[in-house]
C-alpha positions, 0 to 999 in steps of 0.5 A: 139558745137565747135564754142560755146566751143571755144568762151566761155569756157575760155573767162573771159567776159563770166564769168563776164556777165553770170556766169557759162556756165552750159548749155554748160558743160552739153551738153559736158558731154552728147556728148563729155566729152573729147572735143578738143578745137582748139584755133587760136592764143591761145594754144589748149586744151582738155576740161575735164567735167566729174566727173570720168574723173577729179577724175581719172586724179587728182589721177595720179600725176605721169602721169598728171603733175601740173608743166608745166602749172597751168592755161589757159587763153585768156589774153596774159601772163596769164596762161603762165609759172606761175610766182611762184613756189608753192604747186599748180604747184609742182609735187611729191616728191617736193610737198610732201615735201613742203606741210608737212611743215605746213600741221599739222596747217590745220588739224581739230584737230589744227583748234579747237584751233582757232575756237573761234577766227574765231567765234569772227571774224565773229561776229565783221564782222556782228555786223558792219552791224547788225541794229536791228529793222530796215531795213539794206542794204549793199554790202555783199561782201565788208562787210562780205564775203571779210573780214572773209577769209582774216582776218582769214588767216592773223591771222594765218600767224601772220600779224598785223591787221594794214596790213590786208587791204594791203593783201586784195588788193594784193589779188584782184589785183593778182586774178582779174588782168584781171578785169578792176576794180582791174587792176592798172591804165596804166598797163596791167593785167600781169603788174597789177598781177606782181606788186601786187605779188612783193609788197607781196613778199617784205612785207613777206621778211621783215616779214620773217627776223623778224621771224627768229630773234624773232619766234612766233606761226604763219605760217610765223615763221614755214616757215621762219625757215623751212628746207628741206634736211637740207637747208632753203626754197629758197627765191623764193619758200618761198615768193611763199608759202606766196602768196598761202596762202594769195590768196587761203586763201582769194578768194575761201572762199570769193566767196563761201560765196557770192555764197552761200548766193545768192543760199539761197536768190534764194531758200528761202525754203532751208534757212527755212529748215536750220533755223528750223534745225540748224544741217543742217549747215554742209551739207549746207556748203557742198552744197554751195561748190559744188554749187558755185565751186569757182575754175573754172579750173586747168590744167594737162599735161600728160607726156606720151600718154594716153587714156581718155574717148576713145580719144587718147591724146598725151604727152604734150597736155593740159588738162583743168579740169572744176570743177563746170561741174564735180559738176553738173555731172548727173552720180554722183548727184541727181537733180544736178541743184537744190541747196539742203541743205539736200544733202547726200552724197555730192561727190563734188570735189570743193577742187580738189582730190588726191595729190593737195587736198586743204591744206586749206580745213578744214580752209575753212569749218570751216569758212563757217560753222561759217559765215553761222551758224551766218547768219542763226541765225540773218537774219529774211529775206534777198533779193537782193538790186541790180545786182550781179557783177561777176569777169572777170576771167576764173580761179576763179568764183568770185562775186565782188558786191552783194547788199543785203537788210535784216531784223535782227531777234529780238531774234538774 
């Protein structure tokens, strides 16, 4: 098992070629759920694969810190000291102070005010590919799932529509820097990521200056004029905040949407269930989140010697939390390897848990509910029209391209 784990779990080529290694994670959960992976030439780590262990670790930010390292990677430079200072790699009490600046804008009550806008954006996107009475064919990622979340978060930030496409490309190069398709010509993955980050920083620095002169009812205005301990946010932390909102507000929902439709294509009986009972859209969304688990891993670092699952772990050693493994844990989920839209309860941790529960979880749920409600209403049938191409990354489980062929319901 050691050779399999060392070769595969953080190898981005594995995820690009085969998707998630659920068979390896299942074996680890059974035989060695807290498994030490020694990697010559790279930093070693403990692979944490059980739901209960990941939950316990996540609920103790005082003992298991985010700050020292956010992600691990086989790519040189990616996963080293993360080159931003944002919520994901902040620890209490700083984390709470920064999170509270915008948290009210992400509550279900606040989001009810933009539900109509999200619905309108989804309708506009699907109208573009809605060919009534004839065969439709499109790349679902490029035409649908990649557009909705970036357009929604751009609208919330207050970014002009003319600049939405630029945000889309910057996020692709930030998250997908290790993938040849998104890498800038002549640049390494790290250089690609840094270039995209700098471009985004320059853009939002200019927008910040505008909003300080003329504030509006948007997230950029809130952050640009916020204060912590009586002082404006430092420039680097402010720019990092924008980066987090743009990237996190785009990539995870985008990939959950693509992976969710793929699951429905592969289990047409489940699509039929939702068609017959539209009230199943909400549990469908939760099952999509469990099934796709768009974030593959984050790291935690204990600040003291601890024991997890009978293993003694020293302060400073790295823990890699594999969320897709937790979301297929047999101890928590009945028939975990079946996609079931009626699954209740659904204790997935696709959004994390504890202090770092995803700030945008309610936005993501709203977007997913809207897009799947529209898809279920409109699609008479849908099938793959070509191979699914996955992102070369061990951090985000992405689908780059998913060609589909479909028919639209006459009554839609």
